[in-house]
LUMGU-250254 format. One record per residue: x, y, z of N, C-alpha, C, O in turn; residue in three letters. Coordinates in steps of 0.001 Angstrom, whole numbers, padded with zeros to 6 digits, always signed. Example, Ala and Ser with C-alpha at 12.3 -4.5 7.8 and 13.67 -1.06 7.14 Angstrom:
2
+013190-005690+007800+012300-004500+007800+013200-003300+007800+014236-003319+008465ala/+012850-002250+007080+013670-001060+007140+012900+000030+007870+013409+001138+008039ser/
***
This chain:
57
+000830-001173+000000+000000+000000+000000+000881+001245+000000+001948+001254+000612met/+000437+002289-000681+001251+003509-000754+001119+004362+000497+000193+004237+001299ser/+002096+005226+000604+002131+006132+001740+001181+007302+001484+001116+007816+000368lys/+000459+007715+002494-000463+008834+002384+000344+010131+002375+001231+010327+003206val/+000024+011020+001419+000747+012276+001287-000187+013435+001593-001270+013541+001017thr/+000228+014282+002482-000538+015476+002796-000145+016548+001782+000985+017039+001795asn/-001070+016905+000915-000771+017838-000165-000440+019237+000352+000341+019952-000276leu/-001012+019633+001473-000691+020935+002046+000777+020994+002467+001446+022006+002260asn/+001270+019912+003056+002671+019877+003458+003586+019911+002244+004629+020563+002272gln/+003209+019219+001185+004009+019207-000036+004038+020603-000649+005095+021077-001066val/+002894+021256-000703+002806+022598-001277+003644+023586-000479+004368+024400-001053arg/+003546+023513+000844+004306+024426+001691+005809+024148+001608+006614+025078+001641lys/+006184+022888+001503+007604+022545+001378+008157+023078+000065+009278+023586+000024ala/+007392+022969-000997+007823+023490-002300+007974+025011-002234+008932+025565-002772arg/+007040+025676-001582+007116+027135-001446+008344+027536-000633+009014+028514-000963ala/+008642+026784+000431+009838+027073+001237+011103+026906+000404+012020+027723+000490arg/+011152+025856-000397+012326+025625-001242+012501+026749-002248+013623+027201-002479asp/+011412+027208-002849+011490+028301-003820+011958+029591-003147+012756+030337-003715glu/+011464+029849-001944+011901+031046-001211+013375+030955-000862+014090+031956-000914lys/+013832+029770-000508+015243+029591-000166+016125+029844-001390+017181+030467-001271arg/+015706+029372-002551+016465+029605-003787+016497+031100-004095+017548+031635-004448val/+015366+031771-003966+015311+033215-004223+016181+033970-003227+016837+034945-003592gln/+016192+033532-001983+017020+034183-000970+018500+034024-001292+019285+034948-001079ala/+018883+032866-001801+020275+032659-002188+020653+033574-003350+021753+034127-003373asp/+019750+033733-004311+020006+034646-005429+020160+036083-004927+021058+036805-005361arg/+019282+036489-004016+019356+037845-003479+020633+038056-002674+021213+039142-002701asn/+021070+037030-001964+022303+037150-001192+023486+037402-002115+024397+038155-001769ala/+023477+036777-003282+024551+036999-004245+024444+038404-004823+025457+039085-004980val/+023240+038842-005138+023057+040143-005773+023274+041300-004818+023966+042260-005157ser/+022696+041224-003630+022678+042361-002726+023678+042247-001584+023911+043226-000875phe/+024261+041099-001395+025164+040894-000267+026612+041159-000623+027501+040409-000221gly/+026852+042216-001371+028219+042540-001782+028631+043882-001191+027792+044729-000885arg/+029928+044055-001039+030422+045314-000490+030341+046396-001562+030138+046108-002742ser/+030502+047633-001132+030444+048771-002053+031557+048671-003097+031347+048997-004266lys/+032719+048227-002681+033851+048091-003604+033567+047020-004666+033894+047198-005840ala/+032965+045926-004247+032637+044865-005201+031597+045343-006200+031688+045039-007389gln/+030602+046097-005719+029579+046631-006618+030201+047604-007617+029873+047578-008803lys/+031101+048463-007130+031757+049433-008009+032616+048726-009050+032646+049131-010212ala/+033311+047674-008636+034145+046921-009575+033291+046257-010650+033654+046276-011826glu/+032168+045676-010263+031279+045036-011227+030706+046067-012196+030586+045796-013390ala/+030354+047241-011691+029827+048297-012556+030897+048776-013522+030603+049038-014688ala/+032140+048895-013054+033237+049319-013920+033501+048284-015003+033753+048642-016154ala/+033446+047014-014649+033648+045960-015646+032540+045973-016685+032805+045796-017874gln/+031296+046180-016252+030178+046231-017194+030314+047436-018117+030046+047331-019313ala/+030729+048582-017574+030901+049784-018388+032021+049582-019400+031902+050012-020547ala/+033110+048930-018987+034217+048674-019902+033785+047721-021014+034141+047913-022177lys/+033023+046703-020654+032545+045762-021661+031652+046474-022675+031729+046198-023872ala/+030811+047382-022204+029939+048150-023098+030765+049048-024009+030506+049125-025210thr/+031761+049730-023441+032629+050593-024252+033388+049781-025301+033486+050189-026458arg/+033919+048636-024892+034665+047797-025827+033767+047313-026964+034173+047295-028126asp/+032562+046928-026619+031632+046453-027639+031235+047575-028575+031162+047369-029787leu/+030973+048774-028032+030617+049913-028867+031780+050307-029778+031557+050759-030901asp/+032999+050143-029312+034158+050486-030108+034382+049531-031258+035094+049868-032204gly/+033795+048350-031204+033987+047362-032257+032829+047309-033244+032819+046479-034153lys/+031858+048192-033064+030718+048204-033978+031124+048707-035349+031961+049600-035481lys/+030530+048132-036340+030791+048584-037707+029830+049720-038017+028673+049712-037596arg/+030328+050685-038754+029456+051834-039086+028977+051769-040498+028240+052650-040940thr/
***
């Protein structure tokens, strides 16, 4: 005989897992120091400048 599954518990467990994944993503995005954020912004700006400099006219 199969095991009885409480669907409410399954639904809540899935929601908890999704929140945990989102929290991990936010920790990566927002849990950085000011210097790290500035460095990432500088790298993105340089990549944009480099790409714009290689465009054909």
